[in-house]
DOMAR-244935 format. One record per residue (C-alpha): residue number from 1; chain; z, x, y; residue in three letters. Coordinates in Angstrom, 2 decimals. Example, Ala and Ser with C-alpha at 12.3 -4.5 7.8 and 13.67 -1.06 7.14 Angstrom:
BEGIN
{1; A; {7.80; 12.30; -4.50}; ALA}
{2; A; {7.14; 13.67; -1.06}; SER}
% end
This chain:
BEGIN
{1; A; {-10.86; 11.67; -3.66}; MET}
{2; A; {-13.80; 11.97; -1.28}; ALA}
{3; A; {-15.98; 13.00; -4.21}; GLU}
{4; A; {-15.21; 9.79; -6.10}; LEU}
{5; A; {-16.06; 7.62; -3.11}; SER}
{6; A; {-19.29; 9.57; -2.62}; THR}
{7; A; {-20.24; 8.94; -6.25}; LEU}
{8; A; {-19.24; 5.28; -6.00}; ALA}
{9; A; {-21.20; 4.53; -2.81}; ARG}
{10; A; {-24.68; 3.99; -4.31}; PRO}
{11; A; {-23.28; 1.74; -7.04}; TYR}
{12; A; {-21.27; -0.29; -4.52}; ALA}
{13; A; {-24.34; -0.61; -2.30}; LYS}
{14; A; {-26.52; -1.72; -5.21}; ALA}
{15; A; {-23.94; -4.30; -6.32}; ALA}
{16; A; {-23.58; -5.55; -2.75}; PHE}
{17; A; {-27.33; -5.90; -2.22}; GLU}
{18; A; {-27.66; -7.78; -5.51}; TYR}
{19; A; {-24.75; -10.08; -4.60}; ALA}
{20; A; {-26.30; -10.82; -1.19}; VAL}
{21; A; {-29.65; -11.59; -2.80}; GLU}
{22; A; {-27.97; -13.82; -5.40}; ALA}
{23; A; {-25.83; -15.42; -2.63}; GLU}
{24; A; {-22.67; -14.81; -4.65}; ASP}
{25; A; {-20.57; -12.34; -2.66}; LEU}
{26; A; {-17.29; -13.95; -3.66}; GLN}
{27; A; {-18.15; -14.02; -7.37}; GLY}
{28; A; {-19.05; -10.33; -7.31}; TRP}
{29; A; {-15.98; -9.55; -5.24}; SER}
{30; A; {-13.74; -11.24; -7.80}; ASP}
{31; A; {-15.49; -9.56; -10.75}; SER}
{32; A; {-15.35; -6.10; -9.21}; LEU}
{33; A; {-11.70; -6.52; -8.22}; ALA}
{34; A; {-10.90; -7.46; -11.82}; LEU}
{35; A; {-12.82; -4.53; -13.29}; THR}
{36; A; {-11.27; -2.14; -10.77}; GLY}
{37; A; {-7.80; -3.24; -11.86}; THR}
{38; A; {-8.69; -3.04; -15.54}; VAL}
{39; A; {-10.13; 0.48; -15.12}; ALA}
{40; A; {-6.76; 1.68; -13.83}; GLN}
{41; A; {-4.81; 0.51; -16.90}; GLN}
{42; A; {-3.47; 3.47; -18.90}; PRO}
{43; A; {-4.89; 2.39; -22.28}; ALA}
{44; A; {-8.38; 1.86; -20.91}; LEU}
{45; A; {-8.19; 4.98; -18.78}; SER}
{46; A; {-7.54; 6.92; -21.98}; LYS}
{47; A; {-10.62; 5.34; -23.60}; LEU}
{48; A; {-12.77; 6.16; -20.57}; LEU}
{49; A; {-11.75; 9.82; -20.64}; SER}
{50; A; {-12.22; 10.14; -24.40}; SER}
{51; A; {-15.31; 12.20; -25.27}; PRO}
{52; A; {-15.54; 10.54; -28.69}; SER}
{53; A; {-15.98; 7.02; -27.25}; ALA}
{54; A; {-19.61; 6.02; -26.82}; THR}
{55; A; {-20.94; 4.29; -23.73}; ALA}
{56; A; {-21.42; 1.09; -25.74}; VAL}
{57; A; {-17.81; 1.20; -26.96}; GLN}
{58; A; {-16.52; 1.67; -23.42}; GLN}
{59; A; {-18.64; -1.17; -22.04}; ALA}
{60; A; {-17.66; -3.47; -24.91}; ASP}
{61; A; {-13.96; -2.70; -24.30}; ALA}
{62; A; {-14.37; -3.75; -20.65}; PHE}
{63; A; {-16.23; -6.92; -21.58}; LYS}
{64; A; {-13.63; -7.82; -24.23}; ASP}
{65; A; {-10.71; -7.32; -21.86}; ILE}
{66; A; {-12.30; -9.20; -18.94}; CYS}
{67; A; {-13.80; -11.93; -21.10}; GLY}
{68; A; {-15.47; -14.85; -19.36}; ASP}
{69; A; {-14.04; -13.87; -15.98}; GLN}
{70; A; {-16.97; -11.51; -15.39}; LEU}
{71; A; {-20.31; -12.72; -14.12}; LEU}
{72; A; {-23.21; -12.08; -16.50}; ALA}
{73; A; {-24.84; -9.79; -13.93}; ALA}
{74; A; {-21.57; -7.89; -13.55}; CYS}
{75; A; {-21.47; -7.39; -17.32}; GLN}
{76; A; {-24.91; -5.77; -17.03}; ASN}
{77; A; {-23.55; -3.66; -14.17}; PHE}
{78; A; {-20.69; -2.51; -16.43}; ILE}
{79; A; {-23.25; -1.49; -19.08}; SER}
{80; A; {-25.22; 0.56; -16.54}; ILE}
{81; A; {-22.05; 2.26; -15.28}; LEU}
{82; A; {-21.06; 3.00; -18.86}; SER}
{83; A; {-24.45; 4.54; -19.70}; GLU}
{84; A; {-24.06; 6.81; -16.67}; ASN}
{85; A; {-20.41; 7.61; -17.52}; ARG}
{86; A; {-19.24; 6.10; -14.22}; ARG}
{87; A; {-16.79; 3.39; -15.33}; LEU}
{88; A; {-13.86; 5.35; -13.86}; GLN}
{89; A; {-15.43; 4.71; -10.41}; LEU}
{90; A; {-14.84; 0.95; -10.57}; LEU}
{91; A; {-11.75; 0.96; -8.29}; PRO}
{92; A; {-13.68; 2.85; -5.59}; GLN}
{93; A; {-16.77; 0.67; -6.09}; ILE}
{94; A; {-14.61; -2.43; -5.63}; SER}
{95; A; {-13.03; -1.03; -2.43}; GLN}
{96; A; {-16.38; -0.12; -0.91}; GLN}
{97; A; {-17.84; -3.49; -1.89}; PHE}
{98; A; {-14.97; -5.25; -0.09}; GLU}
{99; A; {-15.60; -3.20; 3.06}; ILE}
{100; A; {-19.30; -4.12; 3.01}; MET}
{101; A; {-18.42; -7.77; 2.39}; LYS}
{102; A; {-15.96; -7.83; 5.30}; ALA}
{103; A; {-18.55; -6.24; 7.61}; ASN}
{104; A; {-21.16; -8.80; 6.60}; ARG}
{105; A; {-18.76; -11.70; 7.06}; GLU}
{106; A; {-17.47; -10.16; 10.29}; LYS}
{107; A; {-13.93; -10.47; 9.00}; ALA}
{108; A; {-10.97; -8.14; 9.20}; VAL}
{109; A; {-7.61; -8.13; 7.43}; ASP}
{110; A; {-4.75; -7.86; 9.90}; VAL}
{111; A; {-1.22; -6.92; 8.84}; ASP}
{112; A; {1.55; -8.03; 11.18}; ILE}
{113; A; {5.04; -6.66; 10.69}; VAL}
{114; A; {7.39; -8.75; 12.81}; ALA}
{115; A; {11.09; -8.55; 13.55}; ALA}
{116; A; {11.52; -12.28; 12.88}; ARG}
{117; A; {9.66; -15.13; 11.23}; GLU}
{118; A; {6.52; -16.32; 13.06}; LEU}
{119; A; {5.88; -20.05; 13.07}; ASP}
{120; A; {2.40; -21.52; 12.52}; ALA}
{121; A; {1.76; -21.89; 16.27}; GLY}
{122; A; {2.58; -18.23; 16.95}; GLN}
{123; A; {0.41; -17.11; 14.06}; GLN}
{124; A; {-2.50; -19.24; 15.35}; LYS}
{125; A; {-2.10; -17.83; 18.88}; THR}
{126; A; {-2.04; -14.26; 17.53}; LEU}
{127; A; {-5.00; -14.95; 15.26}; SER}
{128; A; {-7.07; -16.41; 18.11}; ASP}
{129; A; {-6.22; -13.53; 20.49}; ALA}
{130; A; {-6.99; -10.87; 17.86}; LEU}
{131; A; {-10.19; -12.64; 16.86}; SER}
{132; A; {-11.38; -12.56; 20.48}; ALA}
{133; A; {-10.35; -8.92; 20.95}; LYS}
{134; A; {-11.82; -7.64; 17.68}; LEU}
{135; A; {-14.82; -10.01; 17.75}; GLU}
{136; A; {-14.27; -10.85; 14.08}; ARG}
{137; A; {-12.69; -13.51; 11.93}; LYS}
{138; A; {-9.07; -12.52; 11.33}; VAL}
{139; A; {-7.19; -12.87; 8.02}; ASN}
{140; A; {-3.47; -12.56; 8.82}; LEU}
{141; A; {-0.82; -11.15; 6.52}; GLN}
{142; A; {2.66; -11.46; 8.05}; VAL}
{143; A; {5.75; -9.61; 6.81}; SER}
{144; A; {9.24; -9.09; 8.17}; LEU}
{145; A; {11.05; -5.87; 9.10}; ASP}
{146; A; {14.50; -6.39; 10.59}; LYS}
{147; A; {14.66; -2.73; 11.71}; SER}
{148; A; {12.09; -3.42; 14.48}; LEU}
{149; A; {14.81; -5.09; 16.63}; LEU}
{150; A; {12.15; -7.31; 18.24}; GLY}
{151; A; {8.40; -7.68; 18.71}; GLY}
{152; A; {5.76; -6.79; 16.13}; ALA}
{153; A; {3.45; -4.04; 14.88}; VAL}
{154; A; {-0.15; -5.14; 14.30}; ILE}
{155; A; {-2.56; -3.17; 12.07}; ARG}
{156; A; {-6.25; -4.09; 11.89}; ALA}
{157; A; {-8.23; -1.40; 10.11}; GLY}
{158; A; {-7.84; 1.79; 12.17}; ASP}
{159; A; {-6.36; -0.09; 15.13}; THR}
{160; A; {-2.58; -0.20; 15.52}; VAL}
{161; A; {-0.86; -2.17; 18.26}; ILE}
{162; A; {2.85; -1.35; 18.45}; ASP}
{163; A; {4.53; -4.12; 20.40}; GLY}
{164; A; {7.93; -3.57; 18.80}; SER}
{165; A; {11.06; -2.81; 20.77}; ILE}
{166; A; {11.66; 0.21; 18.55}; ARG}
{167; A; {8.17; 1.50; 19.45}; GLY}
{168; A; {8.77; 0.95; 23.14}; ARG}
{169; A; {12.13; 2.74; 22.99}; LEU}
{170; A; {10.45; 5.68; 21.23}; THR}
{171; A; {7.79; 5.87; 23.97}; LYS}
{172; A; {10.50; 5.70; 26.65}; LEU}
{173; A; {12.45; 8.52; 24.97}; ALA}
{174; A; {9.30; 10.66; 24.76}; GLU}
{175; A; {8.51; 10.13; 28.45}; SER}
{176; A; {12.10; 11.00; 29.45}; LEU}
{177; A; {12.08; 14.17; 27.34}; ASN}
{178; A; {8.78; 15.47; 28.71}; SER}
% end
C-alpha cells in the first residue's frame, strides 16, 4: 500500500497546485472524490487492469461514467493518468489531495463517539474547545455507542482523547493490576 501512495504523491501534488492556482480547491476535491470512487468499481477496475484496453479507451470510459460532473481540467488530468497507466491510483490521489486541502484550510475532521446524544450547545462547546486546542477549524462527526456507559471518545487525526467511562475503568484496572 505504501508503494501506491508513493506513486500517487506527485500526481496529487500537481493536482493540488493546479487547483490552488485556479482557486478551485472544492471543485477539484469533488472531481477527484468522484473519480476515486469510480476507479474502485469492479467493472472499471477490470477495464483498468486489462492489457488489451488502450489508454484512450480507459480515459474515455472514465469520462463517460463521470459525465459533466468532472471539471474540464480534471478530464485532462484523467487523460494524463491514463497515458501513464496510473488511473488505478485515483483513490490514493484523492486521499492525498484531501489531506493537502485540509492542511491548507487549517481544518481537521473530528470523530466523536458519545454514549448519548449531544445537543447543539454541547457540540458547539466541544467544537470551540477542540478548535482552540488543535489550532484548526474543526468539522465534527458525532455518532453514538451505548457500550461506552458514559462520556465520549474523540479522534482527530492521530490524536485520540478517551473520556469515556469504559476507558477510565480500563485505565483503573491496569493501574490496579500493575
